[in-house]
N, C-alpha and C positions, 0 to 999 in steps of 0.2 A: 427579899425584894431585889437584891442584886442579881440573883440567879434568873429571875424572871426577865429582868432587863437584858441580860446577856443572851437569854434564850430568844428574845425578840430580835436582838441584833443578828444573832446567828440565823434565825428564821428569815429575816429580810435579806441577809447576805446570801443565804442558800437559794432563796427565790430569785434573786438577781443573777446569781451564777447559772441557775437553771434556765432562765429566760435568755441569757446570753448564749448558752449552749444551744438552745433551740434556734436562735437566730443564726448562729454559726452553722448549724446543721442545715438550715434552709439555704444559706448562701453556698454551702458546699454542694448541696443537691442541685442548685441552679447552675453552678459551674460545671458539674458533671453532665447535666442535661444539655447545656450549651456545647460542651465538648463533644458529646454524642451526636448532636445535630450537625456540628461542623464535620465530624468524621463521616456521617451519613452522606452529607453533601459531597465530600471529597470522594467517597466511594462511588456515588452516582456519576460524578464527572469522570472518574477513572473508567467506569463501565462504558460511558458514552465514548470516551477516547478509544477504548479497546474496540468497540463496535465500529467506529470510524476507521480505525487501523485495519480491521478485518475486511471492511468494505473496500478500502483502498488496495489491499493486497489482492482481493478477488478481481478487482478491475485491472490491476497490473498483470495478474496471471492471464486474464482474458486477452489483454493487449499483447502479451508475449505470444500467446497461441496464434493470434491473428498475424503477428509479425512473422512467426515461423511459417505459417501458411503462405504469406506473401513471398517470403524467401524461397519456398519450395516452388511456387508458381513462377517466380522470376527465373529460378534455375532451369525449370522445364522450358520456359520461353527461350532462354539463352541456348539451351541444347538444340531446340528446334531451329533457331536462327543459325547456329553453327552448321547444322545438317543442311539447311537451305543454301548457305554460303558454299559449303563443300560441293553440293550438287551443281550450283551455278558455276563454280570454278571448273569443275569437271566438264560441264557443257561448253564452257568458253574454250577450254583446251581442245576439246573434240572439234568444236567449230573451227578453231585455228588450224588444226590438223587437216580437216576436210577442205578448208579454203586453200591450204598449201598444195594439197593433192590436185585440186581443180586447176590451180595456177600451173602446175607442172604439166598436167594433161593438155591445158590450153596451149602452152608453149610448144609441146610436142606436136600438137595438131597444126600449129602455125608453121612449124619448121618443115612439115611435109609438103 
C-alpha cells in the first residue's frame, strides 16, 4: 500500500512537472514569436529607411547634375560677356583713335 501511495505522489508530481514544462514551452514560444515580430518590424523599417536614403541620394545626384549644367551655362554666359566687353573696348578705342584723327584733320584744315 505504501508503494501505491508513492506511485500516486510521483504520478501527480510528474504530471505537474509536465504541465509546467508545457506552460514554460508556450511562454518560450510566445517570447520567440514576439521577438521575431519585433525583428520583422525593425527589418521593414530599415528597408523603408534604405529606400528613403536611396531616393534622397538620387534626388541629390539629380540636383548636382542640374547645378553642374547651371555652372556650365553661367561659364558660357561669362565667356560671351567677356568677348562682348572686349569687342566694345576695341570699338571704343578705335572710335577714340578715329575721333583724334578727325580733330587733327580739322585743325589742319582750319590752319590753312
